[in-house]
TORKOL-4160 file (C-alpha; in steps of 0.2 Angstrom, whole numbers, padded with zeros to 4 digits, m for minus):
225
<pt num="1" X="0023" Y="0035" Z="0009"/>
<pt num="2" X="0034" Y="0050" Z="0007"/>
<pt num="3" X="0048" Y="0046" Z="0019"/>
<pt num="4" X="0052" Y="0037" Z="0036"/>
<pt num="5" X="0053" Y="0046" Z="0052"/>
<pt num="6" X="0063" Y="0033" Z="0062"/>
<pt num="7" X="0080" Y="0024" Z="0058"/>
<pt num="8" X="0072" Y="0007" Z="0056"/>
<pt num="9" X="0060" Y="0013" Z="0042"/>
<pt num="10" X="0045" Y="0007" Z="0053"/>
<pt num="11" X="0036" Y="0023" Z="0055"/>
<pt num="12" X="0032" Y="0033" Z="0039"/>
<pt num="13" X="0026" Y="0051" Z="0036"/>
<pt num="14" X="0010" Y="0046" Z="0028"/>
<pt num="15" X="0009" Y="0058" Z="0014"/>
<pt num="16" X="0010" Y="0051" Z="m0003"/>
<pt num="17" X="0018" Y="0061" Z="m0017"/>
<pt num="18" X="0017" Y="0056" Z="m0036"/>
<pt num="19" X="0035" Y="0058" Z="m0038"/>
<pt num="20" X="0039" Y="0046" Z="m0024"/>
<pt num="21" X="0027" Y="0033" Z="m0032"/>
<pt num="22" X="0036" Y="0035" Z="m0049"/>
<pt num="23" X="0053" Y="0033" Z="m0042"/>
<pt num="24" X="0049" Y="0019" Z="m0030"/>
<pt num="25" X="0042" Y="0009" Z="m0045"/>
<pt num="26" X="0057" Y="0012" Z="m0055"/>
<pt num="27" X="0068" Y="0006" Z="m0040"/>
<pt num="28" X="0058" Y="m0010" Z="m0037"/>
<pt num="29" X="0057" Y="m0014" Z="m0055"/>
<pt num="30" X="0076" Y="m0014" Z="m0056"/>
<pt num="31" X="0077" Y="m0024" Z="m0040"/>
<pt num="32" X="0065" Y="m0037" Z="m0048"/>
<pt num="33" X="0076" Y="m0038" Z="m0064"/>
<pt num="34" X="0092" Y="m0039" Z="m0054"/>
<pt num="35" X="0086" Y="m0052" Z="m0042"/>
<pt num="36" X="0072" Y="m0061" Z="m0051"/>
<pt num="37" X="0063" Y="m0060" Z="m0035"/>
<pt num="38" X="0044" Y="m0058" Z="m0037"/>
<pt num="39" X="0043" Y="m0049" Z="m0020"/>
<pt num="40" X="0050" Y="m0033" Z="m0028"/>
<pt num="41" X="0039" Y="m0035" Z="m0044"/>
<pt num="42" X="0023" Y="m0036" Z="m0032"/>
<pt num="43" X="0028" Y="m0020" Z="m0023"/>
<pt num="44" X="0030" Y="m0011" Z="m0040"/>
<pt num="45" X="0013" Y="m0018" Z="m0046"/>
<pt num="46" X="0004" Y="m0013" Z="m0030"/>
<pt num="47" X="0011" Y="0004" Z="m0031"/>
<pt num="48" X="0005" Y="0006" Z="m0050"/>
<pt num="49" X="m0012" Y="0000" Z="m0045"/>
<pt num="50" X="m0013" Y="0013" Z="m0032"/>
<pt num="51" X="m0009" Y="0027" Z="m0044"/>
<pt num="52" X="m0021" Y="0020" Z="m0057"/>
<pt num="53" X="m0035" Y="0018" Z="m0044"/>
<pt num="54" X="m0033" Y="0034" Z="m0033"/>
<pt num="55" X="m0022" Y="0046" Z="m0042"/>
<pt num="56" X="m0028" Y="0046" Z="m0060"/>
<pt num="57" X="m0040" Y="0059" Z="m0067"/>
<pt num="58" X="m0053" Y="0056" Z="m0081"/>
<pt num="59" X="m0042" Y="0062" Z="m0095"/>
<pt num="60" X="m0027" Y="0050" Z="m0089"/>
<pt num="61" X="m0016" Y="0063" Z="m0080"/>
<pt num="62" X="m0009" Y="0059" Z="m0063"/>
<pt num="63" X="m0013" Y="0069" Z="m0047"/>
<pt num="64" X="0000" Y="0076" Z="m0036"/>
<pt num="65" X="m0002" Y="0070" Z="m0018"/>
<pt num="66" X="m0013" Y="0063" Z="m0004"/>
<pt num="67" X="m0011" Y="0071" Z="0013"/>
<pt num="68" X="m0004" Y="0062" Z="0028"/>
<pt num="69" X="m0018" Y="0067" Z="0040"/>
<pt num="70" X="m0037" Y="0062" Z="0040"/>
<pt num="71" X="m0051" Y="0061" Z="0052"/>
<pt num="72" X="m0051" Y="0045" Z="0062"/>
<pt num="73" X="m0064" Y="0032" Z="0058"/>
<pt num="74" X="m0080" Y="0034" Z="0067"/>
<pt num="75" X="m0077" Y="0053" Z="0069"/>
<pt num="76" X="m0082" Y="0058" Z="0051"/>
<pt num="77" X="m0098" Y="0067" Z="0057"/>
<pt num="78" X="m0090" Y="0076" Z="0071"/>
<pt num="79" X="m0087" Y="0094" Z="0065"/>
<pt num="80" X="m0074" Y="0096" Z="0079"/>
<pt num="81" X="m0064" Y="0081" Z="0075"/>
<pt num="82" X="m0046" Y="0083" Z="0074"/>
<pt num="83" X="m0037" Y="0075" Z="0059"/>
<pt num="84" X="m0023" Y="0064" Z="0064"/>
<pt num="85" X="m0007" Y="0057" Z="0055"/>
<pt num="86" X="m0010" Y="0041" Z="0047"/>
<pt num="87" X="m0027" Y="0038" Z="0053"/>
<pt num="88" X="m0032" Y="0031" Z="0036"/>
<pt num="89" X="m0019" Y="0018" Z="0037"/>
<pt num="90" X="m0017" Y="0012" Z="0055"/>
<pt num="91" X="m0026" Y="m0002" Z="0064"/>
<pt num="92" X="m0031" Y="m0008" Z="0081"/>
<pt num="93" X="m0030" Y="m0027" Z="0084"/>
<pt num="94" X="m0048" Y="m0028" Z="0088"/>
<pt num="95" X="m0053" Y="m0020" Z="0071"/>
<pt num="96" X="m0042" Y="m0033" Z="0063"/>
<pt num="97" X="m0049" Y="m0048" Z="0072"/>
<pt num="98" X="m0067" Y="m0042" Z="0070"/>
<pt num="99" X="m0064" Y="m0041" Z="0051"/>
<pt num="100" X="m0053" Y="m0057" Z="0048"/>
<pt num="101" X="m0060" Y="m0070" Z="0060"/>
<pt num="102" X="m0049" Y="m0086" Z="0058"/>
<pt num="103" X="m0036" Y="m0078" Z="0046"/>
<pt num="104" X="m0032" Y="m0064" Z="0059"/>
<pt num="105" X="m0018" Y="m0073" Z="0068"/>
<pt num="106" X="m0009" Y="m0076" Z="0052"/>
<pt num="107" X="m0011" Y="m0058" Z="0047"/>
<pt num="108" X="m0006" Y="m0052" Z="0064"/>
<pt num="109" X="0010" Y="m0062" Z="0063"/>
<pt num="110" X="0015" Y="m0057" Z="0046"/>
<pt num="111" X="0012" Y="m0038" Z="0049"/>
<pt num="112" X="0018" Y="m0037" Z="0067"/>
<pt num="113" X="0001" Y="m0033" Z="0075"/>
<pt num="114" X="0002" Y="m0031" Z="0094"/>
<pt num="115" X="m0013" Y="m0029" Z="0107"/>
<pt num="116" X="m0007" Y="m0012" Z="0112"/>
<pt num="117" X="m0001" Y="m0006" Z="0096"/>
<pt num="118" X="0017" Y="m0007" Z="0088"/>
<pt num="119" X="0023" Y="0010" Z="0085"/>
<pt num="120" X="0041" Y="0011" Z="0090"/>
<pt num="121" X="0042" Y="0030" Z="0088"/>
<pt num="122" X="0027" Y="0041" Z="0092"/>
<pt num="123" X="0032" Y="0058" Z="0098"/>
<pt num="124" X="0015" Y="0066" Z="0095"/>
<pt num="125" X="0005" Y="0051" Z="0103"/>
<pt num="126" X="m0005" Y="0049" Z="0087"/>
<pt num="127" X="m0003" Y="0030" Z="0086"/>
<pt num="128" X="m0008" Y="0025" Z="0104"/>
<pt num="129" X="m0015" Y="0007" Z="0103"/>
<pt num="130" X="m0013" Y="0007" Z="0084"/>
<pt num="131" X="m0003" Y="m0004" Z="0073"/>
<pt num="132" X="0008" Y="0002" Z="0058"/>
<pt num="133" X="0008" Y="m0014" Z="0047"/>
<pt num="134" X="0025" Y="m0019" Z="0042"/>
<pt num="135" X="0033" Y="m0036" Z="0036"/>
<pt num="136" X="0037" Y="m0044" Z="0053"/>
<pt num="137" X="0039" Y="m0062" Z="0049"/>
<pt num="138" X="0041" Y="m0072" Z="0033"/>
<pt num="139" X="0028" Y="m0084" Z="0025"/>
<pt num="140" X="0040" Y="m0099" Z="0028"/>
<pt num="141" X="0041" Y="m0094" Z="0047"/>
<pt num="142" X="0022" Y="m0092" Z="0048"/>
<pt num="143" X="0020" Y="m0109" Z="0039"/>
<pt num="144" X="0031" Y="m0118" Z="0052"/>
<pt num="145" X="0023" Y="m0109" Z="0067"/>
<pt num="146" X="0005" Y="m0112" Z="0061"/>
<pt num="147" X="0007" Y="m0130" Z="0053"/>
<pt num="148" X="m0001" Y="m0123" Z="0037"/>
<pt num="149" X="0007" Y="m0125" Z="0020"/>
<pt num="150" X="0016" Y="m0109" Z="0013"/>
<pt num="151" X="0002" Y="m0109" Z="0000"/>
<pt num="152" X="m0011" Y="m0109" Z="0013"/>
<pt num="153" X="m0003" Y="m0095" Z="0022"/>
<pt num="154" X="m0001" Y="m0084" Z="0007"/>
<pt num="155" X="m0019" Y="m0087" Z="0002"/>
<pt num="156" X="m0025" Y="m0082" Z="0020"/>
<pt num="157" X="m0014" Y="m0066" Z="0018"/>
<pt num="158" X="m0022" Y="m0062" Z="0001"/>
<pt num="159" X="m0040" Y="m0064" Z="0008"/>
<pt num="160" X="m0036" Y="m0054" Z="0023"/>
<pt num="161" X="m0028" Y="m0039" Z="0013"/>
<pt num="162" X="m0044" Y="m0039" Z="0002"/>
<pt num="163" X="m0055" Y="m0039" Z="0017"/>
<pt num="164" X="m0046" Y="m0025" Z="0026"/>
<pt num="165" X="m0045" Y="m0015" Z="0010"/>
<pt num="166" X="m0064" Y="m0015" Z="0009"/>
<pt num="167" X="m0065" Y="m0010" Z="0027"/>
<pt num="168" X="m0053" Y="0004" Z="0024"/>
<pt num="169" X="m0062" Y="0011" Z="0009"/>
<pt num="170" X="m0076" Y="0016" Z="0021"/>
<pt num="171" X="m0064" Y="0027" Z="0031"/>
<pt num="172" X="m0063" Y="0046" Z="0028"/>
<pt num="173" X="m0050" Y="0048" Z="0015"/>
<pt num="174" X="m0035" Y="0060" Z="0016"/>
<pt num="175" X="m0037" Y="0076" Z="0006"/>
<pt num="176" X="m0032" Y="0074" Z="m0012"/>
<pt num="177" X="m0021" Y="0087" Z="m0021"/>
<pt num="178" X="m0028" Y="0085" Z="m0039"/>
<pt num="179" X="m0015" Y="0096" Z="m0048"/>
<pt num="180" X="m0008" Y="0088" Z="m0063"/>
<pt num="181" X="0010" Y="0094" Z="m0065"/>
<pt num="182" X="0020" Y="0090" Z="m0081"/>
<pt num="183" X="0036" Y="0086" Z="m0073"/>
<pt num="184" X="0029" Y="0074" Z="m0060"/>
<pt num="185" X="0018" Y="0066" Z="m0073"/>
<pt num="186" X="0034" Y="0063" Z="m0084"/>
<pt num="187" X="0041" Y="0053" Z="m0070"/>
<pt num="188" X="0025" Y="0043" Z="m0068"/>
<pt num="189" X="0024" Y="0040" Z="m0087"/>
<pt num="190" X="0041" Y="0034" Z="m0087"/>
<pt num="191" X="0037" Y="0022" Z="m0073"/>
<pt num="192" X="0022" Y="0015" Z="m0081"/>
<pt num="193" X="0031" Y="0013" Z="m0098"/>
<pt num="194" X="0046" Y="0004" Z="m0089"/>
<pt num="195" X="0033" Y="m0007" Z="m0080"/>
<pt num="196" X="0025" Y="m0012" Z="m0097"/>
<pt num="197" X="0042" Y="m0020" Z="m0102"/>
<pt num="198" X="0046" Y="m0028" Z="m0085"/>
<pt num="199" X="0029" Y="m0034" Z="m0079"/>
<pt num="200" X="0025" Y="m0044" Z="m0094"/>
<pt num="201" X="0016" Y="m0061" Z="m0097"/>
<pt num="202" X="0028" Y="m0069" Z="m0084"/>
<pt num="203" X="0019" Y="m0059" Z="m0070"/>
<pt num="204" X="0001" Y="m0063" Z="m0075"/>
<pt num="205" X="m0003" Y="m0067" Z="m0057"/>
<pt num="206" X="0001" Y="m0050" Z="m0050"/>
<pt num="207" X="m0012" Y="m0039" Z="m0043"/>
<pt num="208" X="m0031" Y="m0037" Z="m0045"/>
<pt num="209" X="m0032" Y="m0030" Z="m0063"/>
<pt num="210" X="m0032" Y="m0046" Z="m0072"/>
<pt num="211" X="m0025" Y="m0050" Z="m0089"/>
<pt num="212" X="m0007" Y="m0045" Z="m0095"/>
<pt num="213" X="m0001" Y="m0031" Z="m0083"/>
<pt num="214" X="0011" Y="m0024" Z="m0097"/>
<pt num="215" X="m0004" Y="m0019" Z="m0108"/>
<pt num="216" X="m0013" Y="m0010" Z="m0093"/>
<pt num="217" X="0003" Y="m0001" Z="m0089"/>
<pt num="218" X="0007" Y="0004" Z="m0107"/>
<pt num="219" X="m0011" Y="0011" Z="m0108"/>
<pt num="220" X="m0009" Y="0021" Z="m0093"/>
<pt num="221" X="0007" Y="0028" Z="m0100"/>
<pt num="222" X="0000" Y="0032" Z="m0117"/>
<pt num="223" X="m0016" Y="0041" Z="m0109"/>
<pt num="224" X="m0006" Y="0052" Z="m0098"/>
<pt num="225" X="0006" Y="0057" Z="m0112"/>
């Protein structure tokens, strides 16, 4: 997202700008190279997949932005519905439990889900009873607490993310700014090109695209260029 509105980086302004995505990818790729920590590489990969999936036009250029506000789920057919900040991205605990079943407790622990919502800063009262997902507990901590192996915890989280992604797809999306701006595209082309060098065969397990991510990212850079 575009920036944080609280000192602890827990509450974002939910707008997504192309230039943010590009510069975040470059920062996380450098962190992955410097630390050899796959956590940073995974964030870069997730960000690139978002751009490929939701911010790329038919000719290969990249769109400019997605709004912060959208109509809350369930209100899409109400002509008087008021758009709300982050409505596409926030969750009630009941929604999560209904979708995830047995995997819900692991997911709730990982992402700081609370019964009455977890927003530490909500001056507009737009996150009442809603949860802003953040990395609250480590996989090792969840493994100890649940008695499951770290691999089992990680697999549960992967299942849960995939299920909630599908649930979220049915929500009204934020408005898309589909301008294709040369300067911002230049940043994103650079990010994809750098990723094609960093996220190579050693990262085959990353993401949902399958195969060698370096080839997919190089193709995105070349098409946009």
